Every structure is written in C-alpha cells, then in structure tokens.
C-alpha positions as CSV (number, residue, x, y, z in Angstrom):
1,X,0.0,0.0,0.0
2,X,1.7,3.1,-1.2
3,X,2.1,6.3,0.9
4,X,0.9,8.3,-2.1
5,X,-2.4,6.3,-2.1
6,X,-2.9,6.8,1.6
7,X,-2.4,10.5,1.3
8,X,-4.9,10.7,-1.6
9,X,-7.4,8.7,0.5
10,X,-7.1,11.1,3.3
11,X,-7.4,14.1,1.0
12,X,-10.4,13.1,-1.2
13,X,-13.0,13.3,1.5
14,X,-12.2,17.0,1.8
15,X,-12.5,17.7,-1.9
16,X,-15.6,19.3,-3.3
17,X,-18.6,16.9,-3.6
18,X,-19.0,17.8,-7.2
19,X,-15.4,16.5,-7.9
20,X,-15.9,13.3,-6.0
21,X,-19.3,12.8,-7.5
22,X,-17.9,13.1,-11.0
23,X,-15.7,10.1,-10.3
24,X,-18.1,8.1,-8.1
25,X,-20.7,8.2,-10.8
26,X,-18.9,5.2,-12.3
27,X,-19.3,3.2,-9.0
28,X,-22.7,4.4,-7.7
29,X,-25.9,4.3,-9.7
30,X,-27.1,7.6,-8.5
31,X,-29.2,9.2,-5.8
32,X,-32.7,7.9,-6.8
33,X,-34.3,4.5,-7.1
34,X,-34.9,5.2,-10.8
35,X,-31.2,5.5,-11.3
36,X,-30.6,2.1,-9.8
37,X,-33.4,0.5,-11.8
38,X,-31.9,1.9,-15.0
39,X,-28.5,0.2,-14.2
40,X,-30.1,-3.1,-13.2
41,X,-32.0,-3.1,-16.6
42,X,-28.8,-2.4,-18.5
43,X,-27.1,-5.4,-16.9
44,X,-30.2,-7.6,-17.2
45,X,-30.2,-6.9,-20.9
46,X,-26.6,-8.2,-21.0
47,X,-27.6,-11.4,-19.2
48,X,-26.4,-10.5,-15.7
49,X,-28.3,-10.3,-12.5
50,X,-28.1,-7.6,-9.9
51,X,-28.4,-6.9,-6.2
52,X,-29.5,-3.4,-5.1
53,X,-28.0,-1.8,-2.1
54,X,-29.5,1.4,-0.5
55,X,-26.6,3.5,0.8
56,X,-26.6,4.6,4.4
57,X,-24.9,2.7,7.2
58,X,-24.3,3.3,10.9
59,X,-27.6,5.2,11.5
60,X,-27.9,7.0,14.8
61,X,-31.7,7.2,15.2
62,X,-34.6,4.9,14.4
63,X,-36.4,7.4,12.2
64,X,-33.7,6.7,9.7
65,X,-34.3,3.0,10.1
66,X,-38.0,3.4,9.3
67,X,-37.1,5.3,6.2
68,X,-34.7,2.6,5.2
69,X,-37.3,-0.1,5.6
70,X,-39.8,1.8,3.5
71,X,-37.3,2.4,0.7
72,X,-36.4,-1.3,0.6
73,X,-40.0,-2.1,0.3
74,X,-40.2,0.4,-2.5
75,X,-37.2,-1.3,-4.2
76,X,-38.8,-4.7,-4.0
77,X,-42.1,-3.4,-5.4
78,X,-40.3,-1.6,-8.3
79,X,-38.2,-4.7,-9.2
80,X,-41.5,-6.6,-9.5
81,X,-43.2,-3.8,-11.5
82,X,-40.4,-3.6,-14.0
83,X,-39.8,-7.4,-14.0
84,X,-36.1,-7.1,-13.4
85,X,-33.8,-9.9,-12.4
86,X,-32.4,-8.7,-9.1
87,X,-32.5,-9.0,-5.3
88,X,-31.5,-6.7,-2.5
89,X,-28.5,-6.4,-0.2
90,X,-28.9,-5.0,3.3
91,X,-26.4,-3.8,6.0
92,X,-27.6,-4.3,9.5
93,X,-26.1,-1.0,10.8
94,X,-28.5,0.7,8.5
95,X,-31.3,-1.0,10.4
96,X,-30.1,0.1,13.8
97,X,-28.0,-2.8,14.9
98,X,-25.7,-0.5,16.9
99,X,-28.7,1.1,18.6
100,X,-30.9,-1.8,19.6
101,X,-30.4,-5.4,18.2
102,X,-33.9,-6.5,18.9
103,X,-35.5,-3.5,17.1
104,X,-33.0,-4.1,14.3
105,X,-34.2,-7.6,13.9
106,X,-37.8,-6.5,13.8
107,X,-36.9,-3.9,11.1
108,X,-35.0,-6.4,8.9
109,X,-37.9,-8.9,9.3
110,X,-40.3,-6.4,7.8
111,X,-38.1,-6.3,4.7
112,X,-37.5,-10.0,4.6
113,X,-41.2,-10.7,4.9
114,X,-42.0,-8.3,2.1
115,X,-39.3,-9.9,-0.1
116,X,-41.0,-13.3,0.6
117,X,-44.3,-12.0,-0.8
118,X,-42.4,-10.9,-3.9
119,X,-40.2,-14.0,-4.2
120,X,-37.1,-11.8,-4.1
121,X,-33.7,-12.7,-2.6
122,X,-32.2,-10.9,0.4
123,X,-28.5,-10.8,1.1
124,X,-27.3,-9.7,4.5
125,X,-24.0,-8.0,4.1
126,X,-21.2,-8.5,6.6
127,X,-19.6,-5.4,8.2
128,X,-16.7,-4.9,10.5
129,X,-15.7,-7.4,13.3
130,X,-17.6,-5.8,16.2
131,X,-20.9,-6.8,14.6
132,X,-19.9,-10.2,13.0
133,X,-21.5,-12.4,15.6
134,X,-24.6,-10.3,15.8
135,X,-24.9,-10.3,12.0
136,X,-24.8,-14.1,11.9
137,X,-27.4,-14.3,14.7
138,X,-29.8,-12.1,12.8
139,X,-29.1,-13.9,9.5
140,X,-30.0,-17.2,11.1
141,X,-33.2,-15.7,12.5
142,X,-34.2,-14.4,9.1
143,X,-33.2,-17.7,7.3
144,X,-35.6,-19.5,9.7
145,X,-38.4,-17.2,8.4
146,X,-37.6,-17.3,4.7
147,X,-35.3,-19.6,2.7
148,X,-34.1,-17.0,0.2
149,X,-31.8,-15.2,2.6
150,X,-28.0,-15.3,2.3
151,X,-25.0,-14.1,4.2
152,X,-21.5,-12.7,3.4
153,X,-18.2,-13.9,4.8
154,X,-14.8,-12.1,4.4
155,X,-11.6,-13.9,3.4
156,X,-9.3,-11.6,5.3
157,X,-10.6,-12.7,8.6
158,X,-8.8,-15.5,10.3
159,X,-12.1,-17.0,11.5
160,X,-13.6,-17.3,8.1
161,X,-12.8,-21.0,7.2
162,X,-14.5,-22.1,10.4
163,X,-17.5,-19.9,9.7
164,X,-17.7,-21.4,6.2
165,X,-17.7,-25.0,7.6
166,X,-20.6,-24.1,9.8
167,X,-22.5,-22.4,7.0
168,X,-21.9,-25.4,4.7
169,X,-23.4,-27.7,7.3
170,X,-26.5,-25.4,7.3
171,X,-26.8,-25.4,3.5
172,X,-26.4,-21.6,3.5
173,X,-26.2,-19.4,0.4
174,X,-22.9,-17.6,0.9
175,X,-21.2,-14.6,-0.7
176,X,-17.4,-14.8,-0.3
177,X,-15.5,-11.5,-0.6
178,X,-12.0,-10.4,0.5
179,X,-13.2,-7.8,3.0
180,X,-12.5,-4.1,3.2
181,X,-12.8,-2.9,6.8
182,X,-9.7,-2.1,8.8
183,X,-9.2,-4.8,11.3
184,X,-6.5,-5.6,13.9
185,X,-3.9,-8.2,12.9
186,X,-5.0,-10.6,15.6
187,X,-8.3,-10.9,13.7
188,X,-7.3,-10.5,10.0
189,X,-4.7,-11.6,7.6
190,X,-2.7,-8.5,6.4
191,X,-0.5,-9.8,3.6
192,X,-2.3,-9.8,0.3
193,X,-1.1,-13.3,-0.6
194,X,-2.4,-14.6,2.7
195,X,-5.8,-13.1,2.0
196,X,-5.8,-14.7,-1.4
197,X,-4.8,-18.2,0.0
198,X,-7.5,-17.9,2.6
199,X,-10.0,-16.9,-0.1
200,X,-9.2,-19.9,-2.3
201,X,-9.2,-22.3,0.8
202,X,-12.6,-21.0,1.9
203,X,-14.0,-21.1,-1.6
204,X,-13.2,-24.8,-1.8
205,X,-14.9,-25.4,1.5
206,X,-18.0,-23.7,0.2
207,X,-18.0,-25.4,-3.3
208,X,-17.6,-28.8,-1.7
209,X,-20.9,-28.2,0.2
210,X,-24.4,-28.1,-1.3
211,X,-25.4,-24.4,-1.0
212,X,-25.2,-21.7,-3.6
213,X,-21.9,-19.8,-3.6
214,X,-21.4,-16.2,-4.7
215,X,-17.8,-15.5,-5.7
216,X,-17.3,-11.8,-5.1
217,X,-13.9,-10.6,-6.2
218,X,-12.2,-8.4,-8.8
219,X,-8.9,-10.1,-8.3
220,X,-8.2,-11.8,-11.6
221,X,-5.9,-14.6,-10.2
222,X,-8.7,-15.4,-7.7
223,X,-11.2,-15.6,-10.5
224,X,-8.8,-17.9,-12.4
225,X,-8.5,-20.1,-9.3
226,X,-12.3,-20.1,-8.8
227,X,-12.8,-21.2,-12.4
228,X,-10.3,-24.0,-12.0
229,X,-12.0,-25.2,-8.8
230,X,-15.4,-25.1,-10.5
231,X,-14.0,-27.3,-13.3
232,X,-12.1,-29.7,-11.1
233,X,-15.1,-30.2,-8.7
234,X,-17.6,-30.3,-11.6
235,X,-19.8,-27.6,-10.0
236,X,-22.9,-26.9,-12.1
237,X,-23.6,-23.3,-13.0
238,X,-26.8,-23.4,-10.9
239,X,-24.7,-23.6,-7.8
240,X,-22.5,-20.5,-8.2
241,X,-22.2,-17.1,-9.6
242,X,-19.5,-14.4,-9.8
243,X,-20.3,-11.0,-8.3
244,X,-18.7,-7.6,-8.9
245,X,-19.2,-4.0,-7.7
246,X,-20.7,-1.6,-10.2
247,X,-18.0,0.1,-12.3
248,X,-15.1,-2.0,-10.9
249,X,-12.9,-4.3,-13.1
250,X,-15.1,-3.8,-16.1
251,X,-12.9,-5.7,-18.5
252,X,-13.1,-8.7,-16.1
253,X,-16.9,-8.3,-15.9
254,X,-17.2,-8.2,-19.7
255,X,-15.1,-11.3,-20.0
256,X,-17.2,-13.3,-17.6
257,X,-20.4,-12.2,-19.3
258,X,-19.0,-13.0,-22.7
259,X,-18.0,-16.5,-21.5
260,X,-21.5,-17.1,-20.3
261,X,-20.6,-17.3,-16.6
262,X,-23.4,-16.5,-14.1
263,X,-22.7,-13.0,-12.9
264,X,-24.4,-10.5,-10.6
265,X,-23.6,-6.8,-10.2
266,X,-23.8,-5.0,-6.9
267,X,-25.7,-1.8,-7.5
268,X,-25.5,0.9,-4.8
269,X,-27.6,4.0,-4.8
270,X,-28.9,6.7,-2.5
271,X,-28.4,10.2,-1.1
272,X,-25.7,8.9,1.2
273,X,-23.3,8.4,-1.8
274,X,-20.7,10.8,-0.6
275,X,-20.2,9.2,2.8
276,X,-20.1,5.8,1.1
277,X,-17.5,6.9,-1.5
278,X,-15.2,8.6,0.9
279,X,-15.4,5.8,3.5
280,X,-14.5,3.2,0.9
281,X,-11.5,5.3,-0.1
282,X,-10.3,5.5,3.5
283,X,-10.8,1.8,4.0
284,X,-9.0,0.9,0.8
285,X,-6.5,3.5,-0.2
286,X,-5.5,1.6,-3.3
287,X,-8.8,2.7,-4.8
288,X,-7.6,6.3,-4.4
289,X,-5.0,5.7,-7.0
290,X,-7.6,4.5,-9.5
291,X,-9.8,7.5,-8.7
292,X,-6.9,9.9,-9.4
293,X,-6.2,8.2,-12.7
294,X,-9.9,8.6,-13.6
295,X,-9.7,12.3,-12.8
296,X,-6.7,12.8,-15.0
297,X,-8.2,10.7,-17.8
298,X,-11.5,12.6,-17.7
299,X,-9.6,15.9,-17.8
300,X,-7.4,15.0,-20.7
C-alpha cells in the first residue's frame, strides 16, 4: 500500500462533492431509485443479474431505520413492477444494529417478509468485526423465516474458514468476498497473498458443500483459481455465480459475461453516496490511485 495512495485517500473526503461525484458516478448508480433500476435493466439486458443496495450505514436514530425499511419495500415493489432480475443487499447497521439489536431484527424482518411475498432474494452484508456475531445471529433468525436469505463472509478474517464450515453444514447461500474494513492483525490476515490463499481455501470449502456460492472478487488470479476449482469439482452453473461491484474491473466483468458465466452486479444508490464513496476510499487507499487516474483521464 503506497504512501501516495494513503495521502490521496485522506485528502479526497475534503475535496468538493462535485469533484468526488464526477468520479463516483462510475461506481454508484445515482441518488434515486430510478437511477438504480436503469442500471439493473442495463445489466439484465446483457444477461447479468443484480443486487440493489440502499446506501446509508451506521444510523444514529430509528427514524432513519423506518425510512430505510420503507425504501427497501419500494425497491422490491419496483423490481417486480419492472420485472427485473435482481434481489437486495442490506447492511444491519442501516437497520439500527448498533442502537438496539432487537429492534434491528424487527426492522429487517419487515423487509424479509415483504421480499418473501415478492419471491425476491435478500443478502445480509457483513460489516466490521464488532458486529460479526450479531450479524450471523440475525441472519439465522431471518433464514428461519424465509429460505431465500443469504450471508456474506470475508476472506481476510482468520475465523472465516471455520465460519464457512458451519454455513456449509446449514446449507447456506454464501457470498465470499475479500473484506475491506480495517481490522487488527489478531483478527485479520494482512499480507495480500495470505488473504488470497484464505479466499481460495474458503471457496473450496463452500463449493464442496451443497449451497449456492457467490464468488465476489475483482482479483483476476482469484477468478482464475475459482474457475479452476469449478472445473475440477464439476460444479454446475446453478450452484455458483460471480459478483462484482458496479464500475469496478469492467474488463473482467465483460469477459465473464462473454463467457456465459453466471454474474451479478452489486448496484449501490442513494443520497448517502458521498459518505459511502469517501469511507471506501479511507478503508481501501488503493482505490484512491484508481480515482486519481480517472480524474486525470477525464480531464485530458
């Protein structure tokens, strides 16, 4: 991780929103639901699915939670109205997990129950380590209500292979990503190659199970390893999919689509885009280098 990227990551949150917005438009669908639906339609037309994420984490009052619940219900209704191939992704801190876990569970249940009436999929995102166990607890409570609920695990955490083994025993639908939150070394692998090895090791655990596996990475060597595992283990396409963030690693995304691989795009939108964009830059300074190149490219 270069010092230059770290400096950029620290500086970008203080730049004008218009400047950051110009770059983040590639990674965020927009502020409105209509913006997200337009992006979902574009990828559906190319044969890819989507998962829609309403931006806004770490809320500090329950009025915001109620607004989040209502917007997710609106998302589910709009996906049905437009007959789009997509589900939703939710972060529990947006539902008040850090305020009151019981009320958070009730709020998430409202969305999960509405998704069940629409036959839509719900993915519960994983956040930083202080809420990992609470996230698993609420996920399992929601899975008991509705089968089409999945969870996310993060390959940079040392605990992840053990979590994967337990989820495999439960027949869970799991998204495996590298992880982006800043964690202490006691909990997380720090060397990039260690994270890659833990990713591939965990992916094999998941693929040897019976549940659906979402392979969420933009790391081309990891995609190559995943394709090799899929071939060696003779995994049918109904049991896995690749996932990518909107606007990231587009050549890789195009290649997977062209090859006919099952693929889903993570489509974030909402008025909280600036906080999302700058937080991701702080958590992953390497992205700052890409942002800077984009800025210079767009100016040339």
